[in-house]
C-alpha positions as CSV (number, residue, x, y, z in Angstrom):
1,M,-5.4,16.8,-12.8
2,T,-3.5,19.1,-10.4
3,L,-4.7,21.0,-7.4
4,R,-4.3,24.7,-7.9
5,A,-3.0,26.6,-4.8
6,D,-1.6,30.0,-4.4
7,G,1.7,28.7,-3.0
8,E,3.1,28.0,0.4
9,G,3.2,31.2,2.6
10,D,0.2,33.0,1.1
11,T,-2.0,34.0,4.0
12,L,-5.7,34.5,4.8
13,P,-6.9,38.1,4.8
14,S,-6.6,39.7,8.2
15,L,-9.6,39.6,10.6
16,D,-8.2,42.4,12.8
17,A,-10.6,45.3,13.4
18,R,-13.5,43.4,12.0
19,F,-15.5,42.9,15.2
20,S,-17.2,45.3,17.6
21,R,-17.0,45.3,21.4
22,K,-20.6,44.1,21.5
23,E,-19.6,41.0,19.5
24,V,-16.5,40.0,21.5
25,S,-16.7,38.2,24.8
26,M,-14.6,35.9,26.9
27,A,-17.1,33.1,26.9
28,L,-14.3,30.6,26.4
29,T,-13.4,31.1,30.0
30,M,-16.7,29.5,31.0
31,C,-16.4,26.3,29.0
32,G,-14.6,24.7,26.0
33,L,-16.2,22.4,23.5
34,L,-17.9,20.0,26.1
35,V,-18.6,17.6,23.3
36,D,-21.1,15.3,25.2
37,K,-23.1,18.3,26.5
38,A,-23.2,20.0,23.1
39,E,-24.4,16.7,21.6
40,Q,-27.2,16.5,24.1
41,I,-28.3,20.0,23.4
42,S,-28.4,19.2,19.6
43,Q,-30.5,16.1,20.3
44,L,-32.9,18.0,22.5
45,Y,-33.4,20.7,19.9
46,T,-33.9,18.2,17.1
47,R,-36.5,16.5,19.2
48,H,-38.5,19.6,20.4
49,R,-37.6,22.3,17.8
50,D,-38.1,25.0,20.4
51,W,-35.3,26.6,22.4
52,T,-37.6,27.5,25.3
53,V,-38.5,23.8,25.7
54,V,-34.8,22.8,25.3
55,E,-33.7,25.1,28.1
56,E,-36.5,23.9,30.4
57,R,-35.6,20.3,29.8
58,W,-31.9,21.1,30.4
59,E,-32.7,22.6,33.7
60,T,-35.3,20.2,35.0
61,E,-33.5,17.0,33.9
62,R,-30.1,18.5,34.9
63,Y,-28.2,17.2,31.9
64,D,-25.2,19.0,33.5
65,D,-25.9,17.4,36.9
66,R,-22.3,17.8,38.2
67,S,-22.6,21.6,38.2
68,T,-24.6,24.0,40.3
69,R,-27.8,25.3,38.8
70,D,-26.2,28.7,38.1
71,S,-23.2,27.1,36.4
72,S,-25.4,24.8,34.4
73,K,-27.4,27.7,33.1
74,K,-24.2,29.5,32.1
75,I,-22.9,26.4,30.3
76,Y,-26.2,26.0,28.5
77,R,-26.2,29.6,27.4
78,V,-22.7,29.4,26.0
79,L,-23.2,26.0,24.2
80,S,-26.6,26.8,22.8
81,S,-25.4,30.2,21.5
82,R,-23.0,28.3,19.2
83,F,-25.9,26.6,17.5
84,K,-28.2,29.6,17.5
85,T,-25.7,31.8,15.6
86,A,-24.7,29.1,13.1
87,R,-25.3,30.0,9.5
88,S,-25.7,28.0,6.3
89,N,-22.0,27.5,6.0
90,L,-22.4,24.7,8.6
91,P,-24.8,21.8,9.0
92,A,-28.2,22.9,10.5
93,I,-28.5,21.9,14.2
94,T,-31.3,19.5,13.3
95,K,-28.8,17.6,11.2
96,L,-26.2,17.4,14.0
97,P,-27.5,14.2,15.7
98,S,-27.1,12.4,12.3
99,V,-23.7,14.0,11.8
100,F,-22.5,12.8,15.3
101,D,-23.9,9.3,14.6
102,Q,-21.6,9.2,11.5
103,C,-18.5,10.3,13.5
104,T,-16.2,7.4,14.4
105,N,-14.7,8.9,17.6
106,H,-14.7,11.7,20.1
107,R,-12.1,13.7,18.1
108,D,-14.3,13.7,15.0
109,K,-17.2,15.2,17.0
110,A,-14.9,17.8,18.6
111,Q,-13.6,18.9,15.2
112,V,-17.2,19.3,13.9
113,L,-18.2,21.4,17.0
114,Y,-15.0,23.4,16.7
115,F,-16.5,25.1,13.6
116,Y,-19.6,26.2,15.5
117,L,-17.3,27.7,18.2
118,L,-15.4,29.6,15.5
119,E,-18.5,31.1,14.0
120,D,-20.0,32.1,17.3
121,D,-16.9,33.5,19.0
122,P,-15.0,36.3,17.2
123,L,-12.1,36.2,19.5
124,V,-11.5,32.5,19.0
125,K,-11.9,32.9,15.2
126,Y,-9.4,35.8,15.2
127,T,-6.9,33.8,17.2
128,I,-7.3,30.6,15.1
129,H,-7.0,32.8,12.0
130,R,-3.7,34.1,13.2
131,Y,-2.4,30.6,14.0
132,A,-3.5,29.4,10.5
133,N,-1.5,32.2,9.0
134,R,1.5,31.5,11.3
135,M,1.4,27.9,10.1
136,R,1.4,29.1,6.4
137,Q,4.4,31.2,7.1
138,M,6.4,29.2,9.6
139,G,5.2,25.6,9.2
140,V,4.1,23.5,12.1
141,G,6.6,25.4,14.3
142,G,4.1,28.3,14.2
143,L,1.7,26.3,16.3
144,D,3.2,27.5,19.6
145,F,0.4,27.7,22.2
146,E,2.4,28.9,25.1
147,Q,0.5,31.5,27.1
148,Q,2.9,34.3,26.2
149,T,2.3,33.6,22.5
150,V,-1.5,33.5,22.9
151,E,-1.4,36.8,24.9
152,R,0.8,38.4,22.3
153,L,-1.7,37.6,19.6
154,L,-4.6,38.8,21.7
155,N,-2.8,42.0,22.5
156,E,-2.5,42.7,18.8
157,F,-6.3,42.5,18.4
158,H,-8.2,45.7,17.7
159,Y,-11.9,46.3,17.8
160,D,-13.6,47.8,14.7
161,D,-13.4,51.3,16.4
162,G,-9.6,51.0,16.5
163,S,-9.4,50.4,20.3
164,E,-7.2,47.6,21.7
165,F,-7.9,44.4,23.5
166,D,-8.2,45.3,27.2
167,Y,-9.2,42.4,29.4
168,A,-7.6,41.7,32.8
169,D,-4.5,39.5,32.9
170,S,-6.3,36.9,35.0
171,T,-9.1,36.7,32.5
172,T,-6.7,36.4,29.6
173,R,-4.9,33.5,31.4
174,R,-8.2,31.6,31.9
175,W,-9.0,32.3,28.2
176,G,-5.7,30.8,27.2
177,E,-6.4,27.7,29.3
178,G,-9.7,27.3,27.6
179,F,-8.2,27.9,24.2
180,R,-5.6,25.1,24.8
181,S,-8.3,22.8,26.0
182,V,-10.0,23.2,22.6
183,M,-6.7,22.5,20.8
184,R,-6.4,19.3,22.8
185,E,-9.9,18.2,21.9
186,I,-9.3,18.6,18.2
187,D,-6.0,16.7,18.4
188,V,-3.6,19.7,17.8
189,L,-2.1,19.3,21.3
190,E,-1.4,15.8,22.6
191,S,-1.7,16.5,26.4
192,Q,-2.2,19.1,29.1
193,Q,1.6,19.5,29.4
194,E,2.2,19.9,25.6
195,L,2.3,23.5,24.3
196,H,3.5,23.0,20.8
197,G,1.0,21.8,18.2
198,Q,0.9,19.1,15.6
199,V,-1.0,18.5,12.4
200,P,-4.2,16.7,13.6
201,N,-5.7,13.7,11.9
202,V,-9.0,14.5,10.2
203,G,-11.7,11.9,9.8
204,T,-14.3,11.7,7.0
205,V,-17.0,13.6,8.8
206,P,-14.9,16.6,9.9
207,L,-13.3,16.6,6.4
208,L,-16.8,17.0,4.9
209,V,-17.7,19.8,7.3
210,A,-14.4,21.6,6.8
211,S,-14.7,21.3,3.0
212,G,-18.4,22.4,3.1
213,Y,-17.4,25.4,5.2
214,S,-14.6,26.2,2.7
215,W,-17.0,25.8,-0.3
216,E,-19.7,28.0,1.3
217,T,-17.0,30.7,1.9
218,G,-15.0,30.6,-1.3
219,E,-17.2,28.6,-3.8
220,K,-15.4,27.8,-7.1
221,D,-12.1,29.1,-6.0
222,W,-12.1,27.6,-2.5
223,L,-9.3,25.2,-3.2
224,T,-6.8,28.1,-3.7
225,L,-6.9,28.8,0.0
226,P,-9.3,26.3,1.7
227,V,-10.1,28.1,4.9
228,G,-11.8,25.1,6.6
229,W,-8.7,23.0,6.1
230,L,-6.4,25.8,7.3
231,Y,-8.5,26.3,10.4
232,L,-8.0,22.5,11.1
233,F,-4.3,23.2,10.6
234,Q,-3.8,21.1,7.5
235,P,-0.6,22.4,5.7
236,E,-0.6,22.7,1.9
237,Q,1.4,19.4,1.4
238,Y,-1.7,17.6,2.8
239,W,-4.2,19.2,0.5
240,G,-3.7,16.8,-2.4
241,S,-4.6,13.8,-0.2
242,L,-7.5,15.6,1.4
243,A,-8.8,16.5,-2.1
244,E,-8.5,12.9,-3.2
245,R,-10.5,11.7,-0.2
246,L,-13.1,14.3,-0.8
247,G,-13.4,13.6,-4.5
248,N,-13.9,9.9,-3.8
249,H,-16.8,10.7,-1.5
250,P,-20.3,10.2,-3.1
251,S,-21.5,13.6,-2.0
252,W,-18.7,15.5,-3.8
253,E,-17.7,15.5,-7.4
254,A,-14.3,16.2,-9.0
255,S,-13.8,17.8,-12.4
256,G,-11.0,19.5,-14.3
257,I,-10.6,22.6,-16.4
258,H,-7.3,22.8,-18.3
259,G,-5.9,20.1,-16.1
260,E,-6.9,22.0,-12.9
261,L,-8.8,20.1,-10.2
262,R,-12.3,21.4,-9.2
263,L,-14.3,20.0,-6.3
264,Q,-17.9,20.8,-5.5
265,P,-20.9,19.2,-3.7
266,V,-23.1,17.0,-5.9
267,D,-26.2,18.5,-4.4
268,Q,-26.7,20.4,-1.2
269,T,-23.5,21.1,0.6
270,Y,-24.6,19.1,3.7
271,G,-27.0,16.7,2.1
272,W,-24.8,13.8,3.3
273,A,-25.7,14.7,6.9
274,E,-29.2,13.2,6.5
275,S,-28.4,10.4,4.1
276,G,-25.8,8.6,6.3
277,E,-23.2,8.6,3.5
278,A,-20.3,10.0,5.5
279,V,-19.0,6.7,6.9
280,E,-17.3,4.7,4.2
């Protein structure tokens, strides 16, 4: 069976002018993924199932004890928002402790949390979307994360009322630093000095999340332009091996129509998150 794709260079539909001023923020200037802290919040919520209790425990037990109380509250507000706004296209927060337990390293956890950031932060999603399209058109050379490139993409952003991006230069610079920190966490940038990206390695758990995210977005035709794989900067020449890995996983099934590969979850998209099947 062959993997049907639309061909190198086809791009994702534009996200420009999709978001309102009320939706867009510069929250990334306050913190990046903070994997360990985000994992602690998911554990607290899974234990208590009450955001008020989670916030109280966060403050009284000072899980973020290196920060001032004010800073700790801001970090909690940003990180918890990413879980509160998550939709069914990602694993429920109560499944995240199991998901993290199945991750084999820090990078895998970061790549999972990355999707919650994308869904919560329209400006991050817009920028990642633009970089995914740059990679489709230019190859890995399109993954240029120099500040001037980031700023150029931000300056091309329009709100849904047609008005333009208008944050101060200093805020935009801090946002660019936060954006690059996320790219380092998910293995697109190798170091703080590196500004040109690479194709990151993707473990089993983030592959399942990225594929589930793609399936929930595109359903039967998701393999023609798998948005989750593209957001993890996987070029088309990698899709065949990703599809093979996914098809060999017990939570997904492969089938073929007229020799064309189809992949879909066996049951619930994220059923594996509770069963412990992800680690092979």
